PDB file of N, CA, C and O in Angstrom:
ATOM      1  N   MET A   1       0.314  -7.046  -4.032  1.00  0.00           N
ATOM      2  CA  MET A   1       0.348  -7.799  -5.134  1.00  0.00           C
ATOM      3  C   MET A   1       1.739  -8.466  -5.525  1.00  0.00           C
ATOM      4  O   MET A   1       1.861  -9.629  -5.909  1.00  0.00           O
ATOM      5  N   TRP A   2       2.727  -7.578  -5.371  1.00  0.00           N
ATOM      6  CA  TRP A   2       4.039  -8.038  -5.784  1.00  0.00           C
ATOM      7  C   TRP A   2       4.408  -9.511  -4.909  1.00  0.00           C
ATOM      8  O   TRP A   2       4.907 -10.535  -5.377  1.00  0.00           O
ATOM      9  N   GLU A   3       4.051  -9.285  -3.710  1.00  0.00           N
ATOM     10  CA  GLU A   3       4.285 -10.619  -2.646  1.00  0.00           C
ATOM     11  C   GLU A   3       3.546 -11.810  -3.288  1.00  0.00           C
ATOM     12  O   GLU A   3       4.106 -12.902  -3.392  1.00  0.00           O
ATOM     13  N   ARG A   4       2.333 -11.606  -3.702  1.00  0.00           N
ATOM     14  CA  ARG A   4       1.544 -12.741  -4.233  1.00  0.00           C
ATOM     15  C   ARG A   4       1.982 -13.290  -5.532  1.00  0.00           C
ATOM     16  O   ARG A   4       2.154 -14.498  -5.700  1.00  0.00           O
ATOM     17  N   THR A   5       2.179 -12.326  -6.530  1.00  0.00           N
ATOM     18  CA  THR A   5       2.189 -12.735  -7.754  1.00  0.00           C
ATOM     19  C   THR A   5       3.765 -12.547  -8.309  1.00  0.00           C
ATOM     20  O   THR A   5       4.167 -13.221  -9.258  1.00  0.00           O
ATOM     21  N   GLY A   6       4.449 -11.760  -7.760  1.00  0.00           N
ATOM     22  CA  GLY A   6       5.848 -11.448  -8.110  1.00  0.00           C
ATOM     23  C   GLY A   6       5.892 -10.250  -9.363  1.00  0.00           C
ATOM     24  O   GLY A   6       6.899  -9.967 -10.012  1.00  0.00           O
ATOM     25  N   ALA A   7       4.627  -9.672  -9.512  1.00  0.00           N
ATOM     26  CA  ALA A   7       4.481  -8.684 -10.470  1.00  0.00           C
ATOM     27  C   ALA A   7       3.539  -7.600  -9.920  1.00  0.00           C
ATOM     28  O   ALA A   7       2.912  -7.798  -8.880  1.00  0.00           O
ATOM     29  N   GLY A   8       3.441  -6.470 -10.607  1.00  0.00           N
ATOM     30  CA  GLY A   8       2.482  -5.453 -10.405  1.00  0.00           C
ATOM     31  C   GLY A   8       0.941  -5.934 -10.590  1.00  0.00           C
ATOM     32  O   GLY A   8       0.567  -7.007 -11.062  1.00  0.00           O
ATOM     33  N   PRO A   9       0.250  -5.015 -10.167  1.00  0.00           N
ATOM     34  CA  PRO A   9      -1.426  -5.355 -10.243  1.00  0.00           C
ATOM     35  C   PRO A   9      -1.765  -4.939 -11.710  1.00  0.00           C
ATOM     36  O   PRO A   9      -1.000  -4.230 -12.363  1.00  0.00           O
ATOM     37  N   THR A  10      -2.946  -5.413 -12.197  1.00  0.00           N
ATOM     38  CA  THR A  10      -3.344  -4.954 -13.405  1.00  0.00           C
ATOM     39  C   THR A  10      -4.153  -3.676 -13.147  1.00  0.00           C
ATOM     40  O   THR A  10      -4.576  -3.432 -12.017  1.00  0.00           O
ATOM     41  N   TRP A  11      -4.355  -2.916 -14.118  1.00  0.00           N
ATOM     42  CA  TRP A  11      -5.094  -1.707 -14.078  1.00  0.00           C
ATOM     43  C   TRP A  11      -6.534  -1.906 -13.357  1.00  0.00           C
ATOM     44  O   TRP A  11      -7.006  -1.102 -12.553  1.00  0.00           O
ATOM     45  N   THR A  12      -7.127  -3.059 -13.760  1.00  0.00           N
ATOM     46  CA  THR A  12      -8.374  -3.374 -13.259  1.00  0.00           C
ATOM     47  C   THR A  12      -8.183  -3.768 -11.574  1.00  0.00           C
ATOM     48  O   THR A  12      -8.975  -3.361 -10.725  1.00  0.00           O
ATOM     49  N   GLU A  13      -7.224  -4.461 -11.322  1.00  0.00           N
ATOM     50  CA  GLU A  13      -7.052  -4.725  -9.934  1.00  0.00           C
ATOM     51  C   GLU A  13      -6.778  -3.592  -9.015  1.00  0.00           C
ATOM     52  O   GLU A  13      -7.286  -3.516  -7.897  1.00  0.00           O
ATOM     53  N   LEU A  14      -5.868  -2.612  -9.568  1.00  0.00           N
ATOM     54  CA  LEU A  14      -5.668  -1.434  -8.842  1.00  0.00           C
ATOM     55  C   LEU A  14      -6.943  -0.449  -8.701  1.00  0.00           C
ATOM     56  O   LEU A  14      -7.202   0.230  -7.708  1.00  0.00           O
ATOM     57  N   GLY A  15      -7.565  -0.501  -9.713  1.00  0.00           N
ATOM     58  CA  GLY A  15      -8.952   0.327  -9.697  1.00  0.00           C
ATOM     59  C   GLY A  15     -10.084  -0.238  -8.666  1.00  0.00           C
ATOM     60  O   GLY A  15     -10.851   0.428  -7.971  1.00  0.00           O
ATOM     61  N   ASP A  16      -9.972  -1.648  -8.764  1.00  0.00           N
ATOM     62  CA  ASP A  16     -11.033  -2.117  -7.823  1.00  0.00           C
ATOM     63  C   ASP A  16     -10.626  -2.100  -6.434  1.00  0.00           C
ATOM     64  O   ASP A  16     -11.487  -2.096  -5.554  1.00  0.00           O
ATOM     65  N   ALA A  17      -9.314  -2.088  -6.142  1.00  0.00           N
ATOM     66  CA  ALA A  17      -8.758  -2.025  -4.679  1.00  0.00           C
ATOM     67  C   ALA A  17      -8.858  -0.714  -4.232  1.00  0.00           C
ATOM     68  O   ALA A  17      -8.933  -0.565  -3.013  1.00  0.00           O
ATOM     69  N   LEU A  18      -8.880   0.485  -5.099  1.00  0.00           N
ATOM     70  CA  LEU A  18      -8.986   1.739  -4.750  1.00  0.00           C
ATOM     71  C   LEU A  18     -10.362   2.286  -4.942  1.00  0.00           C
ATOM     72  O   LEU A  18     -10.505   3.472  -4.648  1.00  0.00           O
ATOM     73  N   GLY A  19     -11.464   1.588  -5.411  1.00  0.00           N
ATOM     74  CA  GLY A  19     -12.773   1.908  -5.524  1.00  0.00           C
ATOM     75  C   GLY A  19     -12.977   3.010  -6.794  1.00  0.00           C
ATOM     76  O   GLY A  19     -13.874   3.852  -6.837  1.00  0.00           O
ATOM     77  N   TRP A  20     -12.001   2.815  -7.749  1.00  0.00           N
ATOM     78  CA  TRP A  20     -12.128   3.644  -8.971  1.00  0.00           C
ATOM     79  C   TRP A  20     -13.269   3.169  -9.796  1.00  0.00           C
ATOM     80  O   TRP A  20     -13.461   1.957  -9.891  1.00  0.00           O
ATOM     81  N   ALA A  21     -14.114   4.098 -10.455  1.00  0.00           N
ATOM     82  CA  ALA A  21     -15.100   3.617 -11.379  1.00  0.00           C
ATOM     83  C   ALA A  21     -14.323   3.101 -12.689  1.00  0.00           C
ATOM     84  O   ALA A  21     -13.369   3.737 -13.138  1.00  0.00           O
ATOM     85  N   PRO A  22     -14.753   1.996 -13.234  1.00  0.00           N
ATOM     86  CA  PRO A  22     -14.051   1.471 -14.453  1.00  0.00           C
ATOM     87  C   PRO A  22     -13.768   2.547 -15.594  1.00  0.00           C
ATOM     88  O   PRO A  22     -12.679   2.486 -16.165  1.00  0.00           O
ATOM     89  N   ALA A  23     -14.616   3.452 -15.928  1.00  0.00           N
ATOM     90  CA  ALA A  23     -14.545   4.518 -16.763  1.00  0.00           C
ATOM     91  C   ALA A  23     -13.364   5.337 -16.653  1.00  0.00           C
ATOM     92  O   ALA A  23     -12.802   5.787 -17.652  1.00  0.00           O
ATOM     93  N   LEU A  24     -12.909   5.577 -15.307  1.00  0.00           N
ATOM     94  CA  LEU A  24     -11.963   6.491 -14.936  1.00  0.00           C
ATOM     95  C   LEU A  24     -10.607   5.901 -14.671  1.00  0.00           C
ATOM     96  O   LEU A  24      -9.692   6.673 -14.385  1.00  0.00           O
ATOM     97  N   ARG A  25     -10.404   4.690 -14.735  1.00  0.00           N
ATOM     98  CA  ARG A  25      -9.117   3.991 -14.400  1.00  0.00           C
ATOM     99  C   ARG A  25      -8.097   4.425 -15.308  1.00  0.00           C
ATOM    100  O   ARG A  25      -7.032   4.825 -14.837  1.00  0.00           O
ATOM    101  N   GLU A  26      -8.255   4.404 -16.393  1.00  0.00           N
ATOM    102  CA  GLU A  26      -7.197   4.634 -17.563  1.00  0.00           C
ATOM    103  C   GLU A  26      -6.815   6.069 -17.326  1.00  0.00           C
ATOM    104  O   GLU A  26      -5.615   6.325 -17.232  1.00  0.00           O
ATOM    105  N   ARG A  27      -7.668   6.995 -17.223  1.00  0.00           N
ATOM    106  CA  ARG A  27      -7.323   8.352 -17.104  1.00  0.00           C
ATOM    107  C   ARG A  27      -6.594   8.586 -15.723  1.00  0.00           C
ATOM    108  O   ARG A  27      -5.681   9.411 -15.685  1.00  0.00           O
ATOM    109  N   ILE A  28      -6.940   7.932 -14.651  1.00  0.00           N
ATOM    110  CA  ILE A  28      -6.324   8.208 -13.363  1.00  0.00           C
ATOM    111  C   ILE A  28      -4.833   7.631 -13.565  1.00  0.00           C
ATOM    112  O   ILE A  28      -3.863   8.322 -13.253  1.00  0.00           O
ATOM    113  N   ILE A  29      -4.710   6.502 -14.033  1.00  0.00           N
ATOM    114  CA  ILE A  29      -3.375   5.706 -14.063  1.00  0.00           C
ATOM    115  C   ILE A  29      -2.439   6.649 -14.954  1.00  0.00           C
ATOM    116  O   ILE A  29      -1.299   6.939 -14.590  1.00  0.00           O
ATOM    117  N   ARG A  30      -2.983   7.088 -16.104  1.00  0.00           N
ATOM    118  CA  ARG A  30      -2.124   7.962 -16.954  1.00  0.00           C
ATOM    119  C   ARG A  30      -1.657   9.221 -16.384  1.00  0.00           C
ATOM    120  O   ARG A  30      -0.521   9.670 -16.539  1.00  0.00           O
ATOM    121  N   THR A  31      -2.643   9.792 -15.684  1.00  0.00           N
ATOM    122  CA  THR A  31      -2.221  11.013 -14.808  1.00  0.00           C
ATOM    123  C   THR A  31      -1.294  10.814 -13.907  1.00  0.00           C
ATOM    124  O   THR A  31      -0.286  11.520 -13.896  1.00  0.00           O
ATOM    125  N   LEU A  32      -1.492   9.815 -13.007  1.00  0.00           N
ATOM    126  CA  LEU A  32      -0.425   9.438 -11.970  1.00  0.00           C
ATOM    127  C   LEU A  32       0.915   9.164 -12.557  1.00  0.00           C
ATOM    128  O   LEU A  32       1.935   9.492 -11.951  1.00  0.00           O
ATOM    129  N   ALA A  33       0.952   8.520 -13.820  1.00  0.00           N
ATOM    130  CA  ALA A  33       2.179   8.317 -14.517  1.00  0.00           C
ATOM    131  C   ALA A  33       2.808   9.519 -15.015  1.00  0.00           C
ATOM    132  O   ALA A  33       4.035   9.585 -14.933  1.00  0.00           O
ATOM    133  N   ARG A  34       2.097  10.573 -15.570  1.00  0.00           N
ATOM    134  CA  ARG A  34       2.584  11.742 -15.937  1.00  0.00           C
ATOM    135  C   ARG A  34       3.098  12.626 -14.797  1.00  0.00           C
ATOM    136  O   ARG A  34       4.074  13.354 -14.978  1.00  0.00           O
ATOM    137  N   GLU A  35       2.461  12.573 -13.642  1.00  0.00           N
ATOM    138  CA  GLU A  35       2.877  13.136 -12.362  1.00  0.00           C
ATOM    139  C   GLU A  35       4.045  12.439 -11.768  1.00  0.00           C
ATOM    140  O   GLU A  35       4.526  12.897 -10.731  1.00  0.00           O
ATOM    141  N   GLY A  36       4.524  11.436 -12.288  1.00  0.00           N
ATOM    142  CA  GLY A  36       5.631  10.583 -11.766  1.00  0.00           C
ATOM    143  C   GLY A  36       5.383   9.739 -10.421  1.00  0.00           C
ATOM    144  O   GLY A  36       6.299   9.381  -9.682  1.00  0.00           O
ATOM    145  N   VAL A  37       4.072   9.480 -10.210  1.00  0.00           N
ATOM    146  CA  VAL A  37       3.690   8.590  -9.125  1.00  0.00           C
ATOM    147  C   VAL A  37       3.815   6.990  -9.407  1.00  0.00           C
ATOM    148  O   VAL A  37       4.274   6.155  -8.628  1.00  0.00           O
ATOM    149  N   LEU A  38       3.314   6.779 -10.664  1.00  0.00           N
ATOM    150  CA  LEU A  38       3.328   5.382 -11.152  1.00  0.00           C
ATOM    151  C   LEU A  38       4.091   5.262 -12.392  1.00  0.00           C
ATOM    152  O   LEU A  38       4.321   6.272 -13.057  1.00  0.00           O
ATOM    153  N   SER A  39       4.493   4.132 -12.750  1.00  0.00           N
ATOM    154  CA  SER A  39       5.144   3.787 -14.056  1.00  0.00           C
ATOM    155  C   SER A  39       4.520   2.572 -14.515  1.00  0.00           C
ATOM    156  O   SER A  39       3.977   1.809 -13.716  1.00  0.00           O
ATOM    157  N   TYR A  40       4.570   2.309 -15.948  1.00  0.00           N
ATOM    158  CA  TYR A  40       4.268   1.184 -16.483  1.00  0.00           C
ATOM    159  C   TYR A  40       4.740   1.073 -18.040  1.00  0.00           C
ATOM    160  O   TYR A  40       5.057   2.083 -18.669  1.00  0.00           O
ATOM    161  N   SER A  41       4.759  -0.113 -18.562  1.00  0.00           N
ATOM    162  CA  SER A  41       5.218  -0.299 -19.802  1.00  0.00           C
ATOM    163  C   SER A  41       4.102  -1.221 -20.356  1.00  0.00           C
ATOM    164  O   SER A  41       3.166  -1.636 -19.673  1.00  0.00           O
ATOM    165  N   PRO A  42       4.319  -1.522 -21.793  1.00  0.00           N
ATOM    166  CA  PRO A  42       3.421  -2.351 -22.522  1.00  0.00           C
ATOM    167  C   PRO A  42       3.364  -3.880 -22.100  1.00  0.00           C
ATOM    168  O   PRO A  42       2.511  -4.692 -22.459  1.00  0.00           O
ATOM    169  N   GLU A  43       4.406  -4.097 -21.298  1.00  0.00           N
ATOM    170  CA  GLU A  43       4.349  -5.445 -20.650  1.00  0.00           C
ATOM    171  C   GLU A  43       3.224  -5.766 -19.685  1.00  0.00           C
ATOM    172  O   GLU A  43       2.966  -4.889 -18.860  1.00  0.00           O
ATOM    173  N   PRO A  44       2.511  -6.890 -19.658  1.00  0.00           N
ATOM    174  CA  PRO A  44       1.562  -7.271 -18.605  1.00  0.00           C
ATOM    175  C   PRO A  44       1.991  -7.152 -17.163  1.00  0.00           C
ATOM    176  O   PRO A  44       3.119  -7.538 -16.860  1.00  0.00           O
ATOM    177  N   ARG A  45       1.237  -6.681 -16.310  1.00  0.00           N
ATOM    178  CA  ARG A  45       1.588  -6.469 -14.954  1.00  0.00           C
ATOM    179  C   ARG A  45       2.706  -5.579 -14.696  1.00  0.00           C
ATOM    180  O   ARG A  45       3.312  -5.747 -13.638  1.00  0.00           O
ATOM    181  N   SER A  46       3.074  -4.670 -15.479  1.00  0.00           N
ATOM    182  CA  SER A  46       4.196  -3.589 -15.277  1.00  0.00           C
ATOM    183  C   SER A  46       3.955  -2.593 -14.523  1.00  0.00           C
ATOM    184  O   SER A  46       4.892  -1.826 -14.298  1.00  0.00           O
ATOM    185  N   LEU A  47       2.730  -2.342 -13.964  1.00  0.00           N
ATOM    186  CA  LEU A  47       2.332  -1.121 -13.155  1.00  0.00           C
ATOM    187  C   LEU A  47       3.062  -1.207 -11.982  1.00  0.00           C
ATOM    188  O   LEU A  47       3.095  -2.289 -11.396  1.00  0.00           O
ATOM    189  N   ALA A  48       3.808   0.004 -11.428  1.00  0.00           N
ATOM    190  CA  ALA A  48       4.518   0.028 -10.395  1.00  0.00           C
ATOM    191  C   ALA A  48       4.760   1.437  -9.885  1.00  0.00           C
ATOM    192  O   ALA A  48       4.637   2.377 -10.671  1.00  0.00           O
ATOM    193  N   VAL A  49       5.084   1.633  -8.666  1.00  0.00           N
ATOM    194  CA  VAL A  49       5.264   2.790  -8.100  1.00  0.00           C
ATOM    195  C   VAL A  49       6.618   3.423  -8.847  1.00  0.00           C
ATOM    196  O   VAL A  49       7.606   2.707  -9.012  1.00  0.00           O
ATOM    197  N   ALA A  50       6.599   4.618  -9.224  1.00  0.00           N
ATOM    198  CA  ALA A  50       7.476   5.377  -9.917  1.00  0.00           C
ATOM    199  C   ALA A  50       8.931   5.198  -9.264  1.00  0.00           C
ATOM    200  O   ALA A  50       9.028   5.306  -8.042  1.00  0.00           O
ATOM    201  N   GLY A  51       9.916   4.962  -9.941  1.00  0.00           N
ATOM    202  CA  GLY A  51      11.328   4.818  -9.296  1.00  0.00           C
ATOM    203  C   GLY A  51      11.668   3.409  -9.358  1.00  0.00           C
ATOM    204  O   GLY A  51      12.845   3.051  -9.299  1.00  0.00           O
ATOM    205  N   GLY A  52      10.596   2.494  -9.485  1.00  0.00           N
ATOM    206  CA  GLY A  52      10.825   0.963  -9.650  1.00  0.00           C
ATOM    207  C   GLY A  52      11.188   0.702 -11.204  1.00  0.00           C
ATOM    208  O   GLY A  52      11.558   1.543 -12.024  1.00  0.00           O
ATOM    209  N   ALA A  53      11.001  -0.569 -11.378  1.00  0.00           N
ATOM    210  CA  ALA A  53      11.195  -1.050 -12.786  1.00  0.00           C
ATOM    211  C   ALA A  53      10.106  -0.616 -13.748  1.00  0.00           C
ATOM    212  O   ALA A  53       8.950  -0.470 -13.350  1.00  0.00           O
ATOM    213  N   GLY A  54      10.450  -0.413 -14.980  1.00  0.00           N
ATOM    214  CA  GLY A  54       9.346   0.007 -15.877  1.00  0.00           C
ATOM    215  C   GLY A  54       9.460   1.433 -16.278  1.00  0.00           C
ATOM    216  O   GLY A  54      10.192   2.215 -15.672  1.00  0.00           O
ATOM    217  N   GLY A  55       8.701   1.784 -17.346  1.00  0.00           N
ATOM    218  CA  GLY A  55       8.733   3.127 -17.758  1.00  0.00           C
ATOM    219  C   GLY A  55       7.270   3.387 -18.171  1.00  0.00           C
ATOM    220  O   GLY A  55       6.408   2.520 -18.023  1.00  0.00           O
ATOM    221  N   VAL A  56       6.990   4.710 -18.739  1.00  0.00           N
ATOM    222  CA  VAL A  56       5.732   5.158 -19.171  1.00  0.00           C
ATOM    223  C   VAL A  56       5.734   5.020 -20.779  1.00  0.00           C
ATOM    224  O   VAL A  56       6.606   5.602 -21.424  1.00  0.00           O
ATOM    225  N   GLU A  57       4.857   4.330 -21.344  1.00  0.00           N
ATOM    226  CA  GLU A  57       4.717   4.279 -22.651  1.00  0.00           C
ATOM    227  C   GLU A  57       3.065   4.350 -23.100  1.00  0.00           C
ATOM    228  O   GLU A  57       2.297   3.766 -22.335  1.00  0.00           O
ATOM    229  N   GLY A  58       2.601   4.884 -24.037  1.00  0.00           N
ATOM    230  CA  GLY A  58       1.461   4.839 -24.207  1.00  0.00           C
ATOM    231  C   GLY A  58       0.749   6.085 -24.434  1.00  0.00           C
ATOM    232  O   GLY A  58      -0.468   6.076 -24.618  1.00  0.00           O
TER     233      GLY A  58
END
């Protein structure tokens, strides 16, 4: 996604790519962020692998 858009994926794009049910996407992403795997901020397309730009808010 970064190569194509210059930004991270949306939560929907990530969920679709990984086959996550729509009802579970938010829970999975928030859990991965708490575990230090992903990070995100209120900015659109801020979803990233932890250690990159962004932080967890929400």
